DSSP file (Angstrom, degrees, kcal/mol; ACC not computed):
  #  RESIDUE AA STRUCTURE BP1 BP2  ACC     N-H-->O    O-->H-N    N-H-->O    O-->H-N    TCO  KAPPA ALPHA  PHI   PSI    X-CA   Y-CA   Z-CA
    1    1 A M     >        0   0    0      0, 0.0     4,-1.7     0, 0.0     3,-0.2   0.000 360.0 360.0 360.0 -38.1    5.7   -6.3   -9.0
    2    2 A S  H  >  +     0   0    0      1,-0.2     4,-2.5     2,-0.2     5,-0.2   0.846 360.0  57.4 -66.2 -32.0    2.9   -5.1   -6.7
    3    3 A N  H  > S+     0   0    0      1,-0.2     4,-2.3     2,-0.2    -1,-0.2   0.907 105.5  50.9 -64.2 -37.1    5.2   -2.5   -5.1
    4    4 A F  H  > S+     0   0    0     -3,-0.2     4,-2.3     2,-0.2    -1,-0.2   0.886 108.9  50.6 -68.3 -35.7    5.9   -1.0   -8.5
    5    5 A I  H  X S+     0   0    0     -4,-1.7     4,-2.7     2,-0.2    -2,-0.2   0.915 111.2  48.8 -65.6 -41.3    2.1   -0.8   -9.1
    6    6 A V  H  X S+     0   0    0     -4,-2.5     4,-2.7     2,-0.2     5,-0.2   0.874 109.7  53.1 -61.5 -36.2    1.8    1.0   -5.8
    7    7 A F  H  X S+     0   0    0     -4,-2.3     4,-2.3     2,-0.2    -2,-0.2   0.937 111.1  45.1 -62.5 -46.6    4.6    3.3   -6.8
    8    8 A A  H  X S+     0   0    0     -4,-2.3     4,-2.6     2,-0.2    -2,-0.2   0.928 115.8  47.5 -66.8 -45.0    2.9    4.3  -10.1
    9    9 A C  H  X S+     0   0    0     -4,-2.7     4,-1.9     2,-0.2    -2,-0.2   0.916 113.1  46.4 -64.0 -44.8   -0.5    4.7   -8.3
   10   10 A M  H  X S+     0   0    0     -4,-2.7     4,-2.1     2,-0.2    -1,-0.2   0.871 111.3  52.4 -68.3 -34.5    0.9    6.8   -5.5
   11   11 A A  H  X S+     0   0    0     -4,-2.3     4,-2.2    -5,-0.2    -2,-0.2   0.935 110.8  48.7 -60.3 -45.7    2.8    8.9   -8.0
   12   12 A G  H  X S+     0   0    0     -4,-2.6     4,-2.4     1,-0.2    -2,-0.2   0.822 107.9  54.7 -60.1 -33.3   -0.5    9.4   -9.8
   13   13 A T  H  X S+     0   0    0     -4,-1.9     4,-2.4     2,-0.2    -1,-0.2   0.888 108.2  49.0 -64.7 -43.1   -2.1   10.3   -6.5
   14   14 A A  H  X S+     0   0    0     -4,-2.1     4,-2.2    99,-0.4    -2,-0.2   0.911 112.4  47.5 -64.6 -42.3    0.4   13.0   -5.9
   15   15 A I  H  X S+     0   0    0     -4,-2.2     4,-2.5     2,-0.2     5,-0.2   0.924 112.0  48.7 -65.0 -45.4    0.0   14.4   -9.4
   16   16 A I  H  X S+     0   0    0     -4,-2.4     4,-2.9     1,-0.2     5,-0.2   0.905 111.9  50.9 -60.9 -41.4   -3.8   14.4   -9.2
   17   17 A S  H  X S+     0   0    0     -4,-2.4     4,-2.8     1,-0.2     5,-0.2   0.906 109.2  49.8 -65.7 -39.2   -3.6   16.1   -5.8
   18   18 A L  H  X S+     0   0    0     -4,-2.2     4,-2.2     2,-0.2    -2,-0.2   0.917 113.7  46.0 -65.3 -42.5   -1.3   18.8   -7.1
   19   19 A V  H  X S+     0   0    0     -4,-2.5     4,-2.5     2,-0.2     5,-0.2   0.939 113.6  49.3 -65.1 -43.5   -3.6   19.5  -10.1
   20   20 A S  H  X S+     0   0    0     -4,-2.9     4,-2.5    -5,-0.2    -2,-0.2   0.923 111.9  47.2 -63.3 -44.1   -6.7   19.5   -7.9
   21   21 A V  H  X S+     0   0    0     -4,-2.8     4,-2.2     1,-0.2    -1,-0.2   0.908 112.3  50.2 -64.8 -39.8   -5.1   21.9   -5.4
   22   22 A N  H  X S+     0   0    0     -4,-2.2     4,-2.4    -5,-0.2     5,-0.2   0.903 111.2  48.8 -64.0 -41.2   -3.9   24.2   -8.2
   23   23 A K  H  X S+     0   0    0     -4,-2.5     4,-3.5     1,-0.2     5,-0.4   0.895 109.8  52.4 -64.2 -40.1   -7.4   24.2   -9.8
   24   24 A Y  H  X S+     0   0    0     -4,-2.5     4,-1.2    -5,-0.2    -2,-0.2   0.890 111.2  46.8 -64.9 -36.7   -8.9   25.0   -6.4
   25   25 A I  H  < S+     0   0    0     -4,-2.2    -2,-0.2     2,-0.2    -1,-0.2   0.913 121.5  35.9 -70.0 -40.0   -6.6   28.0   -5.9
   26   26 A T  H  < S+     0   0    0     -4,-2.4    -2,-0.2    -5,-0.2    -3,-0.2   0.836 128.1  33.7 -83.5 -32.6   -7.2   29.4   -9.4
   27   27 A E  H  < S-     0   0    0     -4,-3.5     3,-0.4    -5,-0.2    -3,-0.2   0.574 100.7-137.1-101.8  -8.4  -10.9   28.5   -9.8
   28   28 A G    >X  -     0   0    0     -4,-1.2     3,-1.4    -5,-0.4     4,-0.6  -0.261  47.7 -40.5  84.9-172.4  -12.1   28.9   -6.3
   29   29 A I  H 3> S+     0   0    0      1,-0.3     4,-1.9     2,-0.2     3,-0.3   0.720 122.6  75.8 -65.5 -21.3  -14.4   26.8   -4.1
   30   30 A Q  H 3> S+     0   0    0     -3,-0.4     4,-3.3     1,-0.2    -1,-0.3   0.824  89.5  59.5 -60.7 -30.1  -16.8   26.2   -7.1
   31   31 A H  H <> S+     0   0    0     -3,-1.4     4,-1.2     1,-0.2    -1,-0.2   0.943 107.2  44.9 -63.4 -43.7  -14.2   23.7   -8.4
   32   32 A A  H  < S+     0   0    0     -4,-0.6    -2,-0.2    -3,-0.3    -1,-0.2   0.861 118.8  42.6 -71.5 -34.6  -14.5   21.6   -5.3
   33   33 A I  H  < S+     0   0    0     -4,-1.9    -2,-0.2     1,-0.2    -1,-0.2   0.916 119.2  42.2 -74.6 -44.5  -18.3   21.8   -5.3
   34   34 A G  H  < S-     0   0    0     -4,-3.3    -2,-0.2    -5,-0.2    -1,-0.2   0.574 103.5-140.4 -83.7  -8.6  -18.8   21.3   -9.0
   35   35 A E     <  -     0   0    0     -4,-1.2     2,-0.6    -5,-0.2    -3,-0.1   0.760  10.4-109.9  53.2 130.2  -16.2   18.5   -9.2
   36   36 A N     >  -     0   0    0      1,-0.1     4,-2.2    -5,-0.1     5,-0.1  -0.791  20.3-148.6 -90.9 124.2  -13.8   18.2  -12.1
   37   37 A R  H  > S+     0   0    0     -2,-0.6     4,-2.5     1,-0.2     5,-0.2   0.875  93.8  52.8 -64.2 -40.6  -14.7   15.1  -14.2
   38   38 A A  H  > S+     0   0    0      2,-0.2     4,-2.5     1,-0.2    -1,-0.2   0.925 110.7  47.2 -63.3 -43.3  -11.1   14.4  -15.3
   39   39 A I  H  > S+     0   0    0      1,-0.2     4,-2.4     2,-0.2    -1,-0.2   0.912 112.2  51.5 -62.1 -43.0   -9.8   14.4  -11.8
   40   40 A K  H  X S+     0   0    0     -4,-2.2     4,-2.0     2,-0.2    -2,-0.2   0.916 111.8  45.2 -65.2 -43.3  -12.7   12.2  -10.7
   41   41 A I  H  X S+     0   0    0     -4,-2.5     4,-2.4     2,-0.2    -1,-0.2   0.896 112.5  51.1 -63.3 -43.2  -12.0    9.6  -13.5
   42   42 A A  H  X S+     0   0    0     -4,-2.5     4,-2.4    -5,-0.2    -2,-0.2   0.906 110.1  50.2 -61.4 -41.2   -8.3    9.6  -12.9
   43   43 A S  H  X S+     0   0    0     -4,-2.4     4,-2.6     2,-0.2     5,-0.2   0.934 110.1  49.5 -61.6 -46.5   -8.9    9.0   -9.2
   44   44 A F  H  X S+     0   0    0     -4,-2.0     4,-1.9     1,-0.2    -2,-0.2   0.905 111.2  50.0 -59.8 -43.9  -11.3    6.1   -9.9
   45   45 A V  H  X S+     0   0    0     -4,-2.4     4,-2.4     2,-0.2    -1,-0.2   0.928 111.0  49.4 -63.4 -45.0   -8.7    4.5  -12.3
   46   46 A I  H  X S+     0   0    0     -4,-2.4     4,-2.1     1,-0.2    -2,-0.2   0.927 112.5  46.6 -60.9 -44.8   -5.9    4.8   -9.7
   47   47 A F  H  X S+     0   0    0     -4,-2.6     4,-0.6     1,-0.2    -1,-0.2   0.829 110.1  52.7 -73.0 -26.5   -7.9    3.2   -7.0
   48   48 A A  H >< S+     0   0    0     -4,-1.9     3,-1.0    -5,-0.2     4,-0.4   0.928 110.4  49.0 -69.3 -42.2   -9.1    0.4   -9.3
   49   49 A L  H >< S+     0   0    0     -4,-2.4     3,-1.0     1,-0.2    -2,-0.2   0.831 104.0  60.2 -64.1 -32.5   -5.5   -0.3  -10.1
   50   50 A L  H 3X S+     0   0    0     -4,-2.1     4,-1.9     1,-0.2    -1,-0.2   0.711  88.4  75.4 -66.0 -18.4   -4.6   -0.3   -6.4
   51   51 A G  H <X S+     0   0    0     -3,-1.0     4,-2.1    -4,-0.6    -1,-0.2   0.819  88.3  58.1 -60.5 -35.3   -7.0   -3.1   -5.9
   52   52 A F  H <> S+     0   0    0     -3,-1.0     4,-1.3    -4,-0.4    -1,-0.2   0.954 110.1  38.6 -64.9 -51.1   -4.6   -5.6   -7.5
   53   53 A P  H  > S+     0   0    0      0, 0.0     4,-2.7     0, 0.0    -1,-0.2   0.860 115.5  55.1 -65.7 -34.4   -1.6   -5.1   -5.1
   54   54 A L  H  X S+     0   0    0     -4,-1.9     4,-2.4     2,-0.2    -2,-0.2   0.874 103.3  54.2 -69.2 -34.8   -3.9   -4.7   -2.1
   55   55 A S  H  X S+     0   0    0     -4,-2.1     4,-1.0     2,-0.2     5,-0.3   0.899 112.4  45.3 -64.1 -36.4   -5.6   -8.1   -2.8
   56   56 A I  H  X S+     0   0    0     -4,-1.3     4,-1.8     2,-0.2     3,-0.3   0.924 113.7  48.6 -68.1 -46.9   -2.2   -9.7   -2.8
   57   57 A T  H  < S+     0   0    0     -4,-2.7    -2,-0.2     1,-0.2    -1,-0.2   0.833 112.9  48.1 -65.9 -32.3   -1.1   -7.8    0.4
   58   58 A Y  H  < S+     0   0    0     -4,-2.4    -1,-0.2    -5,-0.2    -2,-0.2   0.731 126.2  21.3 -83.1 -19.6   -4.4   -8.7    2.2
   59   59 A S  H  X S+     0   0    0     -4,-1.0     4,-2.1    -3,-0.3     3,-0.3   0.816 109.3  61.8-116.6 -44.5   -4.4  -12.4    1.5
   60   60 A V  H  X S+     0   0    0     -4,-1.8     4,-2.5    -5,-0.3     5,-0.3   0.895 100.6  51.3 -63.3 -48.1   -1.0  -13.9    0.5
   61   61 A P  H  > S+     0   0    0      0, 0.0     4,-1.9     0, 0.0    -1,-0.2   0.866 114.3  45.7 -60.2 -32.3    1.0  -13.3    3.7
   62   62 A F  H  > S+     0   0    0     -3,-0.3     4,-2.4     2,-0.2    -2,-0.2   0.891 113.3  47.1 -74.0 -38.7   -1.6  -14.9    5.8
   63   63 A S  H  X S+     0   0    0     -4,-2.1     4,-2.1     2,-0.2    -1,-0.2   0.884 114.4  47.7 -70.5 -37.3   -2.2  -17.9    3.6
   64   64 A I  H  X S+     0   0    0     -4,-2.5     4,-2.8     2,-0.2     5,-0.2   0.923 112.4  50.0 -69.0 -43.3    1.6  -18.5    3.3
   65   65 A T  H  X S+     0   0    0     -4,-1.9     4,-2.0    -5,-0.3    -2,-0.2   0.947 112.3  47.8 -55.8 -50.1    2.1  -18.1    7.1
   66   66 A A  H  X S+     0   0    0     -4,-2.4     4,-0.6     1,-0.2    -1,-0.2   0.885 113.6  47.1 -63.5 -38.9   -0.7  -20.5    7.8
   67   67 A D  H >< S+     0   0    0     -4,-2.1     3,-0.6     1,-0.2     4,-0.3   0.911 113.5  46.4 -66.8 -43.4    0.7  -23.0    5.3
   68   68 A L  H 3< S+     0   0    0     -4,-2.8     3,-0.2     1,-0.2    -2,-0.2   0.757 117.1  42.9 -71.9 -25.5    4.2  -22.9    6.6
   69   69 A T  H >X S+     0   0    0     -4,-2.0     3,-0.9    -5,-0.2     4,-0.6   0.422  86.2  96.0 -98.4   0.1    3.3  -23.1   10.2
   70   70 A A  T << S+     0   0    0     -3,-0.6     3,-0.3    -4,-0.6    -1,-0.2   0.852  93.5  33.1 -63.5 -37.7    0.6  -25.8    9.8
   71   71 A D  T 34 S+     0   0    0     -4,-0.3    -1,-0.3    -3,-0.2    -2,-0.1   0.337  96.8  86.5-103.4   5.9    3.0  -28.7   10.7
   72   72 A T  T <4 S-     0   0    0     -3,-0.9    -1,-0.2     1,-0.1    -2,-0.1   0.764  83.9-135.5 -80.1 -25.8    5.3  -27.0   13.2
   73   73 A G  S  < S+     0   0    0     -4,-0.6    -3,-0.1    -3,-0.3    -1,-0.1   0.376  79.7 103.4  85.2  -7.0    3.2  -27.6   16.3
   74   74 A G  S    S-     0   0    0     -5,-0.3     4,-0.2     1,-0.1    -4,-0.1   0.618  91.3-101.1 -83.7 -13.4    3.6  -24.1   17.5
   75   75 A G     >  -     0   0    0     -6,-0.4     4,-1.3     2,-0.1     5,-0.1   0.376   9.8-124.3 101.4 126.5    0.2  -23.0   16.4
   76   76 A Q  H  > S+     0   0    0      1,-0.2     4,-2.8     2,-0.2     5,-0.3   0.885 107.7  63.5 -67.6 -37.3   -1.0  -21.0   13.4
   77   77 A G  H  > S+     0   0    0      1,-0.2     4,-2.4     2,-0.2    -1,-0.2   0.890 101.3  48.3 -54.9 -43.7   -2.6  -18.5   15.7
   78   78 A L  H  > S+     0   0    0      2,-0.2     4,-2.5     1,-0.2    -1,-0.2   0.949 113.2  47.9 -64.6 -47.5    0.6  -17.3   17.2
   79   79 A A  H  X S+     0   0    0     -4,-1.3     4,-2.0     1,-0.2    -2,-0.2   0.898 114.0  46.3 -63.4 -41.4    2.3  -17.0   13.8
   80   80 A I  H  X S+     0   0    0     -4,-2.8     4,-2.3     2,-0.2    -1,-0.2   0.843 111.6  53.6 -68.3 -34.5   -0.8  -15.0   12.3
   81   81 A G  H  X S+     0   0    0     -4,-2.4     4,-2.3    -5,-0.3    -2,-0.2   0.936 110.1  45.5 -63.7 -47.5   -0.8  -12.9   15.5
   82   82 A V  H  X S+     0   0    0     -4,-2.5     4,-2.3     2,-0.2    -2,-0.2   0.883 113.5  50.2 -63.8 -40.7    2.9  -12.0   15.1
   83   83 A L  H  X S+     0   0    0     -4,-2.0     4,-1.1     1,-0.2    -1,-0.2   0.909 109.3  51.8 -64.0 -40.3    2.3  -11.3   11.4
   84   84 A N  H  X S+     0   0    0     -4,-2.3     4,-2.5     1,-0.2     3,-0.4   0.894 108.8  50.5 -65.1 -39.8   -0.6   -9.1   12.2
   85   85 A L  H  X S+     0   0    0     -4,-2.3     4,-2.6     1,-0.2    -1,-0.2   0.919 106.3  55.4 -61.5 -41.5    1.5   -7.1   14.7
   86   86 A A  H  < S+     0   0    0     -4,-2.3    -1,-0.2     1,-0.2    -2,-0.2   0.781 114.2  41.4 -65.0 -20.5    4.2   -6.6   12.0
   87   87 A I  H  X S+     0   0    0     -4,-1.1     4,-0.9    -3,-0.4    -2,-0.2   0.856 118.6  43.8 -87.6 -41.0    1.4   -5.1    9.8
   88   88 A V  H  X S+     0   0    0     -4,-2.5     4,-2.4     2,-0.2     5,-0.2   0.891 103.4  60.5 -79.2 -43.1   -0.3   -3.0   12.5
   89   89 A I  H  X S+     0   0    0     -4,-2.6     4,-2.3     1,-0.2     5,-0.2   0.936 105.6  47.6 -56.9 -52.1    2.6   -1.4   14.4
   90   90 A P  H  > S+     0   0    0      0, 0.0     4,-2.4     0, 0.0    -1,-0.2   0.869 110.8  54.0 -57.9 -32.9    4.0    0.4   11.3
   91   91 A Q  H  X S+     0   0    0     -4,-0.9     4,-2.5     2,-0.2    -2,-0.2   0.906 107.9  48.9 -66.6 -39.0    0.5    1.7   10.5
   92   92 A M  H  X S+     0   0    0     -4,-2.4     4,-2.4     2,-0.2     5,-0.2   0.906 110.0  51.7 -65.0 -40.3    0.2    3.1   14.0
   93   93 A I  H  X S+     0   0    0     -4,-2.3     4,-2.1    -5,-0.2    -2,-0.2   0.941 111.2  47.9 -62.2 -45.4    3.6    4.8   13.7
   94   94 A V  H  X S+     0   0    0     -4,-2.4     4,-1.2     1,-0.2    -1,-0.2   0.919 111.6  49.4 -61.7 -42.9    2.4    6.4   10.4
   95   95 A S  H  X S+     0   0    0     -4,-2.5     4,-0.6     1,-0.2     3,-0.3   0.901 112.9  47.6 -68.2 -34.4   -0.9    7.5   11.9
   96   96 A L  H  < S+     0   0    0     -4,-2.4    -1,-0.2     1,-0.2    -2,-0.2   0.839 116.4  43.9 -72.3 -30.6    0.9    9.1   14.9
   97   97 A G  H  X S+     0   0    0     -4,-2.1     4,-1.9    -5,-0.2    -1,-0.2   0.581  93.9  80.8 -87.8 -10.5    3.4   10.8   12.7
   98   98 A A  H  X S+     0   0    0     -4,-1.2     4,-2.4    -3,-0.3     5,-0.2   0.891  89.8  52.0 -66.5 -40.2    0.9   12.1   10.1
   99   99 A G  H  X S+     0   0    0     -4,-0.6     4,-2.2     2,-0.2    -1,-0.2   0.958 113.5  40.6 -62.8 -55.0   -0.2   15.1   12.1
  100  100 A P  H  > S+     0   0    0      0, 0.0     4,-1.6     0, 0.0    -1,-0.2   0.830 114.3  54.7 -66.2 -29.9    3.2   16.5   12.8
  101  101 A W  H  X S+     0   0    0     -4,-1.9     4,-0.7     2,-0.2    -2,-0.2   0.913 110.0  46.0 -65.5 -42.4    4.3   15.7    9.2
  102  102 A D  H ><>S+     0   0    0     -4,-2.4     5,-2.5     1,-0.2     3,-0.7   0.861 109.4  55.4 -66.8 -37.9    1.4   17.6    7.8
  103  103 A A  H ><5S+     0   0    0     -4,-2.2     3,-1.3     1,-0.2    -1,-0.2   0.844  99.5  61.7 -63.2 -34.4    2.1   20.5   10.2
  104  104 A L  H 3<5S+     0   0    0     -4,-1.6    -1,-0.2     1,-0.3    -2,-0.2   0.796 108.6  42.0 -60.1 -30.2    5.6   20.7    8.9
  105  105 A F  T X<5S-     0   0    0     -3,-0.7     3,-1.3    -4,-0.7    -1,-0.3  -0.238 129.3 -88.3-114.9  39.2    4.3   21.5    5.5
  106  106 A S  T < 5S-     0   0    0     -3,-1.3    -3,-0.2     1,-0.3    -2,-0.1   0.817  80.9 -58.4  58.8  37.3    1.5   24.0    6.5
  107  107 A G  T 3 <S+     0   0    0     -5,-2.5     2,-0.3     1,-0.2    -1,-0.3   0.492 101.2 129.6  79.5   5.3   -1.2   21.4    6.9
  108  108 A G    <   -     0   0    0     -3,-1.3    -1,-0.2    -6,-0.6    -3,-0.2  -0.665  48.9-153.4 -92.0 148.8   -1.1   20.0    3.4
  109  109 A N  S  > S+     0   0    0     -2,-0.3     4,-1.9     1,-0.2     3,-0.3   0.404  72.6  95.5-100.0   1.5   -0.9   16.3    2.7
  110  110 A I  H  > S+     0   0    0      1,-0.2     4,-1.4     2,-0.2     5,-0.2   0.886  80.0  58.2 -63.5 -37.8    0.7   16.5   -0.7
  111  111 A P  H  > S+     0   0    0      0, 0.0     4,-2.1     0, 0.0    -1,-0.2   0.890 106.0  49.7 -56.2 -39.0    4.2   16.0    0.8
  112  112 A A  H  > S+     0   0    0     -3,-0.3     4,-2.4     1,-0.2    -2,-0.2   0.910 108.8  52.6 -62.9 -43.4    3.0   12.7    2.2
  113  113 A F  H  < S+     0   0    0     -4,-1.9   -99,-0.4     1,-0.2    -1,-0.2   0.736 111.1  46.8 -66.9 -21.9    1.6   11.8   -1.3
  114  114 A V  H  X S+     0   0    0     -4,-1.4     4,-0.8    -3,-0.2    -1,-0.2   0.800 112.9  50.1 -86.4 -33.9    5.1   12.6   -2.8
  115  115 A L  H  X S+     0   0    0     -4,-2.1     4,-1.8    -5,-0.2    -2,-0.2   0.848 100.4  64.2 -69.6 -37.1    6.9   10.6    0.0
  116  116 A A  H  X S+     0   0    0     -4,-2.4     4,-2.0     1,-0.2     3,-0.2   0.910 100.6  47.9 -60.1 -46.6    4.7    7.5   -0.4
  117  117 A P  H  > S+     0   0    0      0, 0.0     4,-2.6     0, 0.0    -1,-0.2   0.848 109.0  56.6 -69.8 -27.1    5.7    6.6   -4.0
  118  118 A L  H  X S+     0   0    0     -4,-0.8     4,-2.0     2,-0.2    -2,-0.2   0.889 109.9  43.7 -61.4 -40.8    9.4    7.0   -3.0
  119  119 A F  H  X S+     0   0    0     -4,-1.8     4,-2.2     2,-0.2    -1,-0.2   0.845 112.6  52.7 -73.8 -33.1    9.0    4.5   -0.2
  120  120 A A  H  X S+     0   0    0     -4,-2.0     4,-2.2     2,-0.2    -2,-0.2   0.910 110.9  48.1 -69.2 -41.7    7.0    2.1   -2.5
  121  121 A L  H  X S+     0   0    0     -4,-2.6     4,-2.5     1,-0.2     5,-0.2   0.907 111.7  49.0 -61.7 -42.7    9.8    2.4   -5.1
  122  122 A A  H  X S+     0   0    0     -4,-2.0     4,-2.4     1,-0.2    -2,-0.2   0.891 110.6  50.2 -66.6 -37.9   12.5    1.7   -2.5
  123  123 A A  H  X S+     0   0    0     -4,-2.2     4,-2.4     2,-0.2    -1,-0.2   0.873 111.3  49.7 -65.3 -37.2   10.5   -1.3   -1.2
  124  124 A G  H  X S+     0   0    0     -4,-2.2     4,-2.3     2,-0.2    -2,-0.2   0.907 113.2  45.4 -66.8 -42.8   10.2   -2.6   -4.8
  125  125 A V  H  X S+     0   0    0     -4,-2.5     4,-2.0     2,-0.2    -2,-0.2   0.924 114.3  48.0 -66.5 -43.3   13.9   -2.3   -5.5
  126  126 A T  H  X S+     0   0    0     -4,-2.4     4,-2.7    -5,-0.2     5,-0.5   0.915 113.1  48.7 -64.1 -43.1   14.9   -3.8   -2.2
  127  127 A A  H  X S+     0   0    0     -4,-2.4     4,-1.8     1,-0.2    -2,-0.2   0.915 112.1  48.9 -60.0 -45.5   12.4   -6.7   -2.8
  128  128 A T  H  < S+     0   0    0     -4,-2.3    -1,-0.2     1,-0.2    -2,-0.2   0.879 119.8  37.1 -62.4 -40.2   13.7   -7.3   -6.3
  129  129 A L  H  < S+     0   0    0     -4,-2.0    -2,-0.2    -5,-0.1    -1,-0.2   0.824 126.1  32.6 -86.2 -33.0   17.4   -7.3   -5.2
  130  130 A K  H  < S+     0   0    0     -4,-2.7    -3,-0.2    -5,-0.2    -2,-0.2   0.784  95.0  85.1-102.3 -34.2   17.2   -9.0   -1.8
  131  131 A L  S  < S-     0   0    0     -4,-1.8     2,-0.0    -5,-0.5     0, 0.0  -0.449  85.6-103.0 -76.0 147.0   14.4  -11.6   -1.9
  132  132 A P        -     0   0    0      0, 0.0     2,-0.9     0, 0.0    -1,-0.1  -0.316  30.9-115.6 -66.6 150.7   15.2  -15.0   -3.4
  133  133 A N        -     0   0    0     -2,-0.0     2,-0.5     0, 0.0    -5,-0.0  -0.778  35.5-161.8 -88.9 105.4   14.1  -15.8   -6.9
  134  134 A L        -     0   0    0     -2,-0.9     2,-0.1     2,-0.0    -3,-0.0  -0.767   6.0-147.4 -95.8 128.8   11.6  -18.6   -6.5
  135  135 A S    >>  -     0   0    0     -2,-0.5     3,-0.8     1,-0.1     4,-0.6  -0.373  32.4-105.3 -81.5 169.5   10.7  -20.8   -9.5
  136  136 A S  T 34 S+     0   0    0      1,-0.2     3,-0.2     2,-0.1    -1,-0.1   0.767 119.9  49.9 -71.8 -20.1    7.2  -22.1   -9.7
  137  137 A G  T 34 S+     0   0    0      1,-0.2    -1,-0.2     3,-0.1    -3,-0.0   0.603  94.1  74.5 -89.7 -10.6    8.4  -25.6   -8.8
  138  138 A S  T <4 S+     0   0    0     -3,-0.8     2,-0.6     1,-0.1    -1,-0.2   0.759  89.4  56.9 -81.2 -22.6   10.4  -24.6   -5.7
  139  139 A F     <  -     0   0    0     -4,-0.6     2,-0.5    -3,-0.2    -1,-0.1  -0.931  67.4-178.9-109.1 124.5    7.5  -23.9   -3.3
  140  140 A K        -     0   0    0     -2,-0.6    -3,-0.1     3,-0.0     2,-0.0  -0.978  25.8-124.5-128.0 123.4    5.1  -26.8   -2.8
  141  141 A S        -     0   0    0     -2,-0.5     3,-0.1     1,-0.1   -73,-0.0  -0.346  11.1-138.6 -62.6 141.1    2.0  -26.7   -0.7
  142  142 A S        -     0   0    0      1,-0.3    -1,-0.1   -75,-0.1     2,-0.1   0.397  49.1-119.7 -83.4   3.5    1.9  -29.4    2.0
  143  143 A G        -     0   0    0      2,-0.1    -1,-0.3     0, 0.0     2,-0.2  -0.377  54.2 -19.9  93.6-167.7   -1.8  -29.9    1.2
  144  144 A F        -     0   0    0     -2,-0.1     2,-0.5    -3,-0.1   -77,-0.0  -0.484  57.9-148.7 -77.1 145.0   -4.9  -29.4    3.4
  145  145 A H        +     0   0    0     -2,-0.2     2,-0.4     2,-0.0    -2,-0.1  -0.966  18.2 176.8-119.7 123.8   -4.5  -29.5    7.2
  146  146 A F              0   0    0     -2,-0.5    -2,-0.0     1,-0.1     0, 0.0  -0.933 360.0 360.0-122.8 150.6   -7.2  -30.8    9.4
  147  147 A G              0   0    0     -2,-0.4    -1,-0.1     0, 0.0    -2,-0.0   0.459 360.0 360.0 101.1 360.0   -7.3  -31.3   13.1
């Protein structure tokens, strides 16, 4: 579900960016200095909505990894480190590719804002079709782990 929220928010970001750039072109620099209230409110709403999937993304994978590896004896630190690398390496690839991608489209970032919701939608559809359907009773926490 969170991928679909990200899809909707990133599509909204692309639309807001297009509207903002068009207003900048037609109304001049005063638009950027004077700020458009509708664009500002829409941006705040989108970023508030993005908080829900981001809270899940920032906490759930780490808590599930810690819970599932608590009794294996291999160490939670190693599992969390591997998970962290799986998160950081794609972020580094995106950061390194952002400059050339922007240069391809005359320095604008709107194409990236259009591509982002497409990837979020693809991730949501893939997750819906490929991940197992878990009922509320199928995952059971093994409790608190001390020691």
